[in-house]
N, CA and C atoms as an extended XYZ file, in Angstrom:
468
Properties=species:S:1:pos:R:3:atomname:S:1:resname:S:1:resid:I:1 pbc="F F F"
N       -21.869     -118.473       10.546 N   UNK     1
C       -21.907     -117.198        9.907 CA  UNK     1
C       -23.195     -116.469       10.250 C   UNK     1
N       -23.303     -115.292        9.738 N   UNK     2
C       -24.512     -114.514        9.975 CA  UNK     2
C       -25.344     -114.481        8.693 C   UNK     2
N       -26.568     -114.043        8.830 N   UNK     3
C       -27.460     -113.953        7.678 CA  UNK     3
C       -26.962     -112.864        6.729 C   UNK     3
N       -27.111     -113.068        5.426 N   UNK     4
C       -26.675     -112.038        4.478 CA  UNK     4
C       -27.531     -110.779        4.601 C   UNK     4
N       -26.934     -109.645        4.328 N   UNK     5
C       -27.653     -108.374        4.372 CA  UNK     5
C       -28.524     -108.219        3.126 C   UNK     5
N       -29.423     -107.274        3.151 N   UNK     6
C       -30.263     -106.991        1.981 CA  UNK     6
C       -29.408     -106.570        0.783 C   UNK     6
N       -28.310     -105.841        1.054 N   UNK     7
C       -27.430     -105.403       -0.027 CA  UNK     7
C       -26.768     -106.601       -0.708 C   UNK     7
N       -26.314     -107.565        0.092 N   UNK     8
C       -25.682     -108.763       -0.469 CA  UNK     8
C       -26.698     -109.558       -1.283 C   UNK     8
N       -27.894     -109.731       -0.736 N   UNK     9
C       -28.936     -110.456       -1.466 CA  UNK     9
C       -29.271     -109.767       -2.784 C   UNK     9
N       -29.366     -108.436       -2.761 N   UNK    10
C       -29.668     -107.685       -3.981 CA  UNK    10
C       -28.548     -107.837       -5.006 C   UNK    10
N       -27.297     -107.781       -4.551 N   UNK    11
C       -26.160     -107.920       -5.468 CA  UNK    11
C       -26.147     -109.302       -6.119 C   UNK    11
N       -26.375     -110.351       -5.329 N   UNK    12
C       -26.356     -111.695       -5.898 CA  UNK    12
C       -27.565     -111.965       -6.776 C   UNK    12
N       -28.695     -111.360       -6.466 N   UNK    13
C       -29.861     -111.470       -7.338 CA  UNK    13
C       -29.550     -110.847       -8.693 C   UNK    13
N       -28.922     -109.676       -8.679 N   UNK    14
C       -28.549     -109.001       -9.926 CA  UNK    14
C       -27.532     -109.829      -10.709 C   UNK    14
N       -26.523     -110.387      -10.014 N   UNK    15
C       -25.538     -111.230      -10.700 CA  UNK    15
C       -26.203     -112.455      -11.318 C   UNK    15
N       -27.161     -113.044      -10.597 N   UNK    16
C       -27.873     -114.205      -11.123 CA  UNK    16
C       -28.642     -113.881      -12.383 C   UNK    16
N       -29.285     -112.712      -12.410 N   UNK    17
C       -30.030     -112.291      -13.603 CA  UNK    17
C       -29.093     -112.039      -14.787 C   UNK    17
N       -27.964     -111.380      -14.521 N   UNK    18
C       -26.976     -111.147      -15.584 CA  UNK    18
C       -26.408     -112.462      -16.110 C   UNK    18
N       -26.077     -113.367      -15.201 N   UNK    19
C       -25.525     -114.665      -15.605 CA  UNK    19
C       -26.534     -115.440      -16.432 C   UNK    19
N       -27.788     -115.411      -16.019 N   UNK    20
C       -28.839     -116.120      -16.746 CA  UNK    20
C       -29.007     -115.556      -18.147 C   UNK    20
N       -28.995     -114.237      -18.269 N   UNK    21
C       -29.149     -113.609      -19.574 CA  UNK    21
C       -27.977     -113.934      -20.493 C   UNK    21
N       -26.776     -113.991      -19.930 N   UNK    22
C       -25.582     -114.224      -20.743 CA  UNK    22
C       -25.321     -115.699      -21.029 C   UNK    22
N       -25.621     -116.588      -20.046 N   UNK    23
C       -25.169     -117.973      -20.171 CA  UNK    23
C       -26.261     -119.027      -20.035 C   UNK    23
N       -27.492     -118.615      -19.807 N   UNK    24
C       -28.580     -119.579      -19.760 CA  UNK    24
C       -29.101     -119.831      -18.362 C   UNK    24
N       -30.121     -120.677      -18.265 N   UNK    25
C       -30.853     -120.840      -17.009 CA  UNK    25
C       -30.083     -121.491      -15.860 C   UNK    25
N       -29.017     -122.211      -16.136 N   UNK    26
C       -28.260     -122.833      -15.048 CA  UNK    26
C       -27.175     -121.928      -14.477 C   UNK    26
N       -26.859     -120.858      -15.162 N   UNK    27
C       -25.786     -119.958      -14.730 CA  UNK    27
C       -25.991     -119.346      -13.343 C   UNK    27
N       -27.218     -119.010      -12.929 N   UNK    28
C       -27.366     -118.426      -11.586 CA  UNK    28
C       -26.876     -119.343      -10.464 C   UNK    28
N       -26.877     -120.630      -10.688 N   UNK    29
C       -26.361     -121.558       -9.674 CA  UNK    29
C       -24.905     -121.222       -9.369 C   UNK    29
N       -24.131     -120.976      -10.412 N   UNK    30
C       -22.722     -120.636      -10.224 CA  UNK    30
C       -22.602     -119.246       -9.593 C   UNK    30
N       -23.443     -118.307      -10.049 N   UNK    31
C       -23.387     -116.951       -9.496 CA  UNK    31
C       -23.665     -116.959       -7.994 C   UNK    31
N       -24.581     -117.792       -7.531 N   UNK    32
C       -24.960     -117.833       -6.121 CA  UNK    32
C       -24.012     -118.697       -5.284 C   UNK    32
N       -23.122     -119.440       -5.900 N   UNK    33
C       -22.265     -120.365       -5.148 CA  UNK    33
C       -21.400     -119.671       -4.105 C   UNK    33
N       -20.995     -118.440       -4.363 N   UNK    34
C       -20.121     -117.719       -3.427 CA  UNK    34
C       -20.875     -116.876       -2.413 C   UNK    34
N       -22.182     -116.875       -2.468 N   UNK    35
C       -22.959     -116.025       -1.561 CA  UNK    35
C       -22.652     -116.280       -0.089 C   UNK    35
N       -22.515     -117.537        0.363 N   UNK    36
C       -22.216     -117.723        1.793 CA  UNK    36
C       -20.930     -117.018        2.234 C   UNK    36
N       -19.961     -116.921        1.347 N   UNK    37
C       -18.700     -116.256        1.697 CA  UNK    37
C       -18.865     -114.742        1.792 C   UNK    37
N       -19.828     -114.192        1.074 N   UNK    38
C       -20.005     -112.744        1.047 CA  UNK    38
C       -20.419     -112.184        2.404 C   UNK    38
N       -21.059     -112.997        3.230 N   UNK    39
C       -21.470     -112.493        4.546 CA  UNK    39
C       -20.564     -113.008        5.667 C   UNK    39
N       -19.470     -113.632        5.292 N   UNK    40
C       -18.513     -114.110        6.283 CA  UNK    40
C       -17.776     -112.908        6.848 C   UNK    40
N       -17.693     -112.819        8.160 N   UNK    41
C       -17.110     -111.629        8.786 CA  UNK    41
C       -15.585     -111.655        8.878 C   UNK    41
N       -14.972     -112.791        8.659 N   UNK    42
C       -13.517     -112.876        8.772 CA  UNK    42
C       -12.851     -112.049        7.672 C   UNK    42
N       -11.760     -111.429        8.007 N   UNK    43
C       -10.987     -110.648        7.048 CA  UNK    43
C        -9.532     -111.071        7.145 C   UNK    43
N        -8.878     -111.093        6.017 N   UNK    44
C        -7.458     -111.445        5.996 CA  UNK    44
C        -6.654     -110.320        6.650 C   UNK    44
N        -5.712     -110.698        7.515 N   UNK    45
C        -4.884     -109.668        8.133 CA  UNK    45
C        -3.886     -109.110        7.124 C   UNK    45
N        -3.496     -109.932        6.169 N   UNK    46
C        -2.604     -109.511        5.098 CA  UNK    46
C        -3.114     -110.165        3.818 C   UNK    46
N        -3.353     -109.386        2.818 N   UNK    47
C        -3.729     -109.965        1.536 CA  UNK    47
C        -2.710     -109.524        0.500 C   UNK    47
N        -2.519     -110.381       -0.488 N   UNK    48
C        -1.557     -110.071       -1.538 CA  UNK    48
C        -2.317     -109.805       -2.828 C   UNK    48
N        -2.188     -108.602       -3.338 N   UNK    49
C        -2.891     -108.201       -4.545 CA  UNK    49
C        -1.944     -108.021       -5.729 C   UNK    49
N        -0.768     -108.633       -5.639 N   UNK    50
C         0.187     -108.537       -6.734 CA  UNK    50
C         1.345     -107.646       -6.329 C   UNK    50
N         2.273     -107.446       -7.191 N   UNK    51
C         2.338     -107.938       -8.563 CA  UNK    51
C         2.585     -109.448       -8.611 C   UNK    51
N         2.143     -110.056       -9.691 N   UNK    52
C         2.211     -111.515       -9.812 CA  UNK    52
C         3.431     -111.992      -10.591 C   UNK    52
N         4.193     -111.090      -11.142 N   UNK    53
C         5.319     -111.489      -11.985 CA  UNK    53
C         6.660     -111.504      -11.248 C   UNK    53
N         6.626     -111.625       -9.929 N   UNK    54
C         7.862     -111.669       -9.139 CA  UNK    54
C         8.363     -113.111       -9.031 C   UNK    54
N         9.674     -113.258       -9.010 N   UNK    55
C        10.284     -114.586       -8.898 CA  UNK    55
C         9.993     -115.156       -7.517 C   UNK    55
N         9.605     -116.425       -7.467 N   UNK    56
C         9.357     -117.132       -6.206 CA  UNK    56
C        10.484     -118.124       -5.958 C   UNK    56
N        10.656     -118.514       -4.695 N   UNK    57
C        11.690     -119.496       -4.373 CA  UNK    57
C        11.388     -120.851       -5.000 C   UNK    57
N        10.122     -121.215       -5.020 N   UNK    58
C         9.692     -122.491       -5.598 CA  UNK    58
C         8.857     -122.220       -6.843 C   UNK    58
N         8.944     -123.112       -7.797 N   UNK    59
C         8.112     -122.998       -8.990 CA  UNK    59
C         6.668     -123.307       -8.621 C   UNK    59
N         5.747     -122.495       -9.096 N   UNK    60
C         4.318     -122.685       -8.849 CA  UNK    60
C         3.779     -123.659       -9.891 C   UNK    60
N         3.074     -124.694       -9.439 N   UNK    61
C         2.451     -125.636      -10.361 CA  UNK    61
C         1.031     -125.157      -10.650 C   UNK    61
N         0.771     -124.821      -11.905 N   UNK    62
C        -0.546     -124.378      -12.350 CA  UNK    62
C        -1.231     -125.569      -13.016 C   UNK    62
N        -2.441     -125.888      -12.562 N   UNK    63
C        -3.191     -127.003      -13.115 CA  UNK    63
C        -4.220     -126.464      -14.090 C   UNK    63
N        -4.275     -127.031      -15.295 N   UNK    64
C        -5.187     -126.519      -16.309 CA  UNK    64
C        -5.969     -127.611      -17.004 C   UNK    64
N        -7.226     -127.826      -16.577 N   UNK    65
C        -8.073     -128.738      -17.336 CA  UNK    65
C        -8.525     -128.063      -18.636 C   UNK    65
N        -8.541     -128.802      -19.723 N   UNK    66
C        -8.807     -128.199      -21.028 CA  UNK    66
C       -10.258     -127.788      -21.226 C   UNK    66
N       -11.193     -128.444      -20.560 N   UNK    67
C       -12.614     -128.132      -20.751 CA  UNK    67
C       -13.283     -127.859      -19.414 C   UNK    67
N       -12.825     -126.809      -18.742 N   UNK    68
C       -13.384     -126.386      -17.462 CA  UNK    68
C       -14.277     -125.188      -17.730 C   UNK    68
N       -15.567     -125.352      -17.501 N   UNK    69
C       -16.511     -124.268      -17.825 CA  UNK    69
C       -16.379     -123.068      -16.891 C   UNK    69
N       -15.835     -123.260      -15.703 N   UNK    70
C       -15.709     -122.158      -14.746 CA  UNK    70
C       -14.391     -121.400      -14.908 C   UNK    70
N       -13.329     -122.109      -15.214 N   UNK    71
C       -12.025     -121.466      -15.417 CA  UNK    71
C       -11.435     -121.990      -16.724 C   UNK    71
N       -11.658     -121.284      -17.817 N   UNK    72
C       -11.211     -121.747      -19.125 CA  UNK    72
C        -9.709     -122.003      -19.172 C   UNK    72
N        -9.325     -122.959      -20.004 N   UNK    73
C        -7.929     -123.351      -20.155 CA  UNK    73
C        -7.052     -122.169      -20.551 C   UNK    73
N        -7.582     -121.251      -21.338 N   UNK    74
C        -6.817     -120.056      -21.715 CA  UNK    74
C        -6.373     -119.286      -20.474 C   UNK    74
N        -7.197     -119.285      -19.423 N   UNK    75
C        -6.826     -118.599      -18.182 CA  UNK    75
C        -5.667     -119.307      -17.487 C   UNK    75
N        -5.661     -120.642      -17.528 N   UNK    76
C        -4.554     -121.398      -16.935 CA  UNK    76
C        -3.251     -121.077      -17.656 C   UNK    76
N        -3.309     -121.044      -18.986 N   UNK    77
C        -2.109     -120.714      -19.762 CA  UNK    77
C        -1.645     -119.292      -19.459 C   UNK    77
N        -2.595     -118.360      -19.361 N   UNK    78
C        -2.243     -116.967      -19.064 CA  UNK    78
C        -1.619     -116.849      -17.672 C   UNK    78
N        -2.175     -117.560      -16.680 N   UNK    79
C        -1.632     -117.504      -15.318 CA  UNK    79
C        -0.209     -118.065      -15.287 C   UNK    79
N         0.019     -119.184      -15.954 N   UNK    80
C         1.360     -119.769      -15.977 CA  UNK    80
C         2.360     -118.820      -16.629 C   UNK    80
N         1.906     -118.064      -17.613 N   UNK    81
C         2.774     -117.101      -18.293 CA  UNK    81
C         3.008     -115.860      -17.433 C   UNK    81
N         1.963     -115.427      -16.726 N   UNK    82
C         2.047     -114.224      -15.899 CA  UNK    82
C         2.977     -114.419      -14.704 C   UNK    82
N         2.902     -115.583      -14.078 N   UNK    83
C         3.779     -115.859      -12.934 CA  UNK    83
C         5.219     -115.989      -13.417 C   UNK    83
N         6.154     -115.447      -12.673 N   UNK    84
C         7.551     -115.437      -13.103 CA  UNK    84
C         8.184     -116.820      -13.049 C   UNK    84
N         7.665     -117.696      -12.213 N   UNK    85
C         8.285     -118.999      -12.007 CA  UNK    85
C         7.177     -120.041      -11.874 C   UNK    85
N         6.640     -120.495      -13.016 N   UNK    86
C         5.502     -121.408      -12.984 CA  UNK    86
C         5.638     -122.487      -14.037 C   UNK    86
N         4.945     -123.591      -13.803 N   UNK    87
C         4.888     -124.708      -14.745 CA  UNK    87
C         3.434     -125.108      -14.892 C   UNK    87
N         2.973     -125.244      -16.125 N   UNK    88
C         1.597     -125.635      -16.414 CA  UNK    88
C         1.515     -127.140      -16.612 C   UNK    88
N         0.594     -127.766      -15.884 N   UNK    89
C         0.254     -129.173      -16.115 CA  UNK    89
C        -1.120     -129.184      -16.767 C   UNK    89
N        -1.178     -129.627      -18.014 N   UNK    90
C        -2.432     -129.685      -18.763 CA  UNK    90
C        -3.104     -131.025      -18.517 C   UNK    90
N        -4.400     -130.976      -18.243 N   UNK    91
C        -5.185     -132.205      -18.101 CA  UNK    91
C        -6.287     -132.166      -19.147 C   UNK    91
N        -6.192     -133.077      -20.119 N   UNK    92
C        -7.232     -133.197      -21.144 CA  UNK    92
C        -8.453     -133.786      -20.473 C   UNK    92
N        -9.447     -132.938      -20.194 N   UNK    93
C       -10.621     -133.442      -19.518 CA  UNK    93
C       -11.645     -132.363      -19.262 C   UNK    93
N       -12.734     -132.789      -18.651 N   UNK    94
C       -13.908     -131.960      -18.436 CA  UNK    94
C       -14.142     -131.754      -16.952 C   UNK    94
N       -14.854     -130.685      -16.634 N   UNK    95
C       -15.234     -130.417      -15.257 CA  UNK    95
C       -14.365     -129.349      -14.638 C   UNK    95
N       -14.853     -128.816      -13.516 N   UNK    96
C       -14.153     -127.734      -12.840 CA  UNK    96
C       -13.083     -128.293      -11.920 C   UNK    96
N       -11.847     -127.937      -12.201 N   UNK    97
C       -10.734     -128.379      -11.370 CA  UNK    97
C       -10.139     -129.689      -11.839 C   UNK    97
N        -8.991     -129.998      -11.286 N   UNK    98
C        -8.273     -131.211      -11.673 CA  UNK    98
C        -8.388     -132.287      -10.612 C   UNK    98
N        -8.234     -131.938       -9.352 N   UNK    99
C        -8.151     -132.944       -8.289 CA  UNK    99
C        -9.438     -133.760       -8.163 C   UNK    99
N       -10.594     -133.138       -8.360 N   UNK   100
C       -11.853     -133.859       -8.196 CA  UNK   100
C       -12.325     -134.561       -9.461 C   UNK   100
N       -11.629     -134.401      -10.558 N   UNK   101
C       -11.925     -135.107      -11.798 CA  UNK   101
C       -10.801     -136.096      -12.031 C   UNK   101
N       -11.045     -137.362      -11.734 N   UNK   102
C        -9.973     -138.352      -11.629 CA  UNK   102
C        -9.009     -138.405      -12.809 C   UNK   102
N        -7.739     -138.256      -12.500 N   UNK   103
C        -6.640     -138.449      -13.445 CA  UNK   103
C        -5.463     -138.972      -12.633 C   UNK   103
N        -5.181     -140.258      -12.764 N   UNK   104
C        -4.061     -140.846      -12.021 CA  UNK   104
C        -2.759     -140.149      -12.391 C   UNK   104
N        -2.625     -139.808      -13.650 N   UNK   105
C        -1.423     -139.115      -14.124 CA  UNK   105
C        -1.254     -137.776      -13.399 C   UNK   105
N        -2.320     -136.961      -13.385 N   UNK   106
C        -2.251     -135.654      -12.713 CA  UNK   106
C        -2.035     -135.825      -11.220 C   UNK   106
N        -2.750     -136.777      -10.610 N   UNK   107
C        -2.588     -137.010       -9.170 CA  UNK   107
C        -1.156     -137.377       -8.830 C   UNK   107
N        -0.505     -138.173       -9.677 N   UNK   108
C         0.894     -138.536       -9.431 CA  UNK   108
C         1.790     -137.299       -9.468 C   UNK   108
N         1.611     -136.465      -10.486 N   UNK   109
C         2.414     -135.239      -10.577 CA  UNK   109
C         2.146     -134.308       -9.396 C   UNK   109
N         0.875     -134.160       -9.023 N   UNK   110
C         0.517     -133.277       -7.907 CA  UNK   110
C         1.124     -133.793       -6.610 C   UNK   110
N         1.042     -135.101       -6.377 N   UNK   111
C         1.616     -135.700       -5.159 CA  UNK   111
C         3.117     -135.466       -5.094 C   UNK   111
N         3.808     -135.728       -6.197 N   UNK   112
C         5.265     -135.522       -6.219 CA  UNK   112
C         5.604     -134.055       -5.950 C   UNK   112
N         4.844     -133.159       -6.551 N   UNK   113
C         5.094     -131.728       -6.366 CA  UNK   113
C         4.899     -131.321       -4.908 C   UNK   113
N         3.804     -131.762       -4.301 N   UNK   114
C         3.516     -131.359       -2.919 CA  UNK   114
C         4.452     -132.018       -1.907 C   UNK   114
N         4.888     -133.229       -2.185 N   UNK   115
C         5.727     -133.961       -1.224 CA  UNK   115
C         7.215     -133.648       -1.401 C   UNK   115
N         7.680     -133.591       -2.657 N   UNK   116
C         9.121     -133.425       -2.879 CA  UNK   116
C         9.494     -132.151       -3.630 C   UNK   116
N         8.492     -131.470       -4.196 N   UNK   117
C         8.779     -130.290       -5.009 CA  UNK   117
C         9.091     -130.618       -6.454 C   UNK   117
N         9.062     -131.913       -6.801 N   UNK   118
C         9.369     -132.324       -8.175 CA  UNK   118
C         8.257     -131.873       -9.118 C   UNK   118
N         8.652     -131.280      -10.222 N   UNK   119
C         7.702     -130.769      -11.204 CA  UNK   119
C         7.501     -131.761      -12.352 C   UNK   119
N         6.329     -131.713      -12.989 N   UNK   120
C         6.170     -132.490      -14.213 CA  UNK   120
C         7.069     -131.897      -15.295 C   UNK   120
N         7.402     -132.668      -16.315 N   UNK   121
C         8.208     -132.102      -17.406 CA  UNK   121
C         7.470     -130.959      -18.092 C   UNK   121
N         8.214     -130.036      -18.684 N   UNK   122
C         7.588     -128.940      -19.437 CA  UNK   122
C         6.716     -129.542      -20.534 C   UNK   122
N         5.513     -129.003      -20.655 N   UNK   123
C         4.600     -129.466      -21.689 CA  UNK   123
C         3.850     -130.750      -21.348 C   UNK   123
N         3.951     -131.211      -20.096 N   UNK   124
C         3.286     -132.460      -19.705 CA  UNK   124
C         1.772     -132.339      -19.890 C   UNK   124
N         1.178     -133.415      -20.409 N   UNK   125
C        -0.263     -133.484      -20.611 CA  UNK   125
C        -0.751     -134.804      -20.040 C   UNK   125
N        -1.777     -134.735      -19.194 N   UNK   126
C        -2.387     -135.927      -18.613 CA  UNK   126
C        -3.790     -136.091      -19.183 C   UNK   126
N        -4.287     -137.300      -19.128 N   UNK   127
C        -5.650     -137.591      -19.561 CA  UNK   127
C        -6.531     -137.807      -18.341 C   UNK   127
N        -7.782     -137.413      -18.446 N   UNK   128
C        -8.757     -137.704      -17.403 CA  UNK   128
C        -9.067     -139.201      -17.490 C   UNK   128
N        -9.209     -139.856      -16.335 N   UNK   129
C        -9.413     -141.299      -16.318 CA  UNK   129
C       -10.801     -141.722      -16.776 C   UNK   129
N       -11.799     -140.910      -16.504 N   UNK   130
C       -13.181     -141.281      -16.781 CA  UNK   130
C       -13.854     -140.139      -17.526 C   UNK   130
N       -14.567     -140.471      -18.597 N   UNK   131
C       -15.305     -139.455      -19.345 CA  UNK   131
C       -16.478     -138.952      -18.510 C   UNK   131
N       -16.869     -137.693      -18.703 N   UNK   132
C       -18.009     -137.180      -17.943 CA  UNK   132
C       -19.278     -137.964      -18.269 C   UNK   132
N       -20.121     -138.093      -17.272 N   UNK   133
C       -21.393     -138.801      -17.383 CA  UNK   133
C       -21.219     -140.273      -17.723 C   UNK   133
N       -20.032     -140.791      -17.442 N   UNK   134
C       -19.770     -142.202      -17.680 CA  UNK   134
C       -20.434     -143.039      -16.594 C   UNK   134
N       -20.878     -144.213      -16.966 N   UNK   135
C       -21.466     -145.106      -15.961 CA  UNK   135
C       -20.375     -145.774      -15.128 C   UNK   135
N       -19.111     -145.561      -15.498 N   UNK   136
C       -18.009     -146.171      -14.754 CA  UNK   136
C       -17.874     -145.586      -13.357 C   UNK   136
N       -18.294     -144.352      -13.174 N   UNK   137
C       -18.203     -143.705      -11.868 CA  UNK   137
C       -19.532     -143.034      -11.571 C   UNK   137
N       -20.137     -143.409      -10.476 N   UNK   138
C       -21.344     -142.730      -10.039 CA  UNK   138
C       -20.947     -141.694       -8.997 C   UNK   138
N       -21.711     -140.618       -8.850 N   UNK   139
C       -21.356     -139.602       -7.850 CA  UNK   139
C       -21.176     -140.186       -6.455 C   UNK   139
N       -22.013     -141.136       -6.069 N   UNK   140
C       -21.888     -141.686       -4.720 CA  UNK   140
C       -20.618     -142.517       -4.575 C   UNK   140
N       -20.148     -143.128       -5.668 N   UNK   141
C       -18.939     -143.948       -5.554 CA  UNK   141
C       -17.698     -143.108       -5.331 C   UNK   141
N       -17.732     -141.829       -5.752 N   UNK   142
C       -16.572     -140.969       -5.534 CA  UNK   142
C       -16.312     -140.731       -4.059 C   UNK   142
N       -17.337     -140.898       -3.236 N   UNK   143
C       -17.184     -140.614       -1.822 CA  UNK   143
C       -17.137     -141.865       -0.967 C   UNK   143
N       -17.142     -143.044       -1.588 N   UNK   144
C       -16.945     -144.265       -0.810 CA  UNK   144
C       -15.462     -144.367       -0.500 C   UNK   144
N       -15.124     -144.917        0.624 N   UNK   145
C       -13.727     -144.866        1.083 CA  UNK   145
C       -12.765     -145.528        0.113 C   UNK   145
N       -13.100     -146.683       -0.434 N   UNK   146
C       -12.167     -147.377       -1.318 CA  UNK   146
C       -11.934     -146.634       -2.615 C   UNK   146
N       -13.011     -146.258       -3.290 N   UNK   147
C       -12.895     -145.599       -4.573 CA  UNK   147
C       -12.256     -144.226       -4.431 C   UNK   147
N       -12.659     -143.462       -3.412 N   UNK   148
C       -12.103     -142.128       -3.186 CA  UNK   148
C       -10.598     -142.219       -2.959 C   UNK   148
N       -10.169     -143.152       -2.127 N   UNK   149
C        -8.744     -143.287       -1.817 CA  UNK   149
C        -7.945     -143.638       -3.050 C   UNK   149
N        -8.469     -144.550       -3.855 N   UNK   150
C        -7.706     -144.969       -5.019 CA  UNK   150
C        -7.646     -143.889       -6.099 C   UNK   150
N        -8.670     -143.050       -6.183 N   UNK   151
C        -8.707     -142.023       -7.227 CA  UNK   151
C        -8.092     -140.705       -6.773 C   UNK   151
N        -8.131     -140.449       -5.469 N   UNK   152
C        -7.691     -139.158       -4.954 CA  UNK   152
C        -6.797     -139.351       -3.738 C   UNK   152
N        -5.571     -139.812       -3.923 N   UNK   153
C        -4.691     -140.108       -2.785 CA  UNK   153
C        -4.370     -138.895       -1.941 C   UNK   153
N        -4.413     -137.701       -2.511 N   UNK   154
C        -4.095     -136.510       -1.719 CA  UNK   154
C        -5.207     -136.178       -0.731 C   UNK   154
N        -6.420     -136.565       -1.076 N   UNK   155
C        -7.562     -136.170       -0.263 CA  UNK   155
C        -8.057     -137.281        0.640 C   UNK   155
N        -7.482     -138.459        0.548 N   UNK   156
C        -7.952     -139.596        1.346 CA  UNK   156
C        -7.576     -139.426        2.805 C   UNK   156
């Protein structure tokens, strides 16, 4: 990529200050996370900006962790409702996203959906396998080949 412009740097600096004022000293980390993409020169030849309530050929599987600080569970429920043909899979757990926060139950449903199109039952709820900050999983163990494969079969 290329170096960010002064305008991009100024915009992200302002977002970081706003995030810090609203959410505390760690918030600018999240605000700056997308900065590398802001100076990416690639553009989509076709982008879809809605409407989102059109019927799709396949049901969309919406994944909703209950305690995701970046994408609140209420947003997952709203997205599943907004889409004309969607199913919500709730994962009782913490952290951003479902796939990287181990849940064998969720991984099984996701695998079946991606491979065969089979959906979880309506109202399905999975549990996260490991509590956050648990000594059962260290960050480095998530990326060792054995542990990663067993916890994340889609990404192995």
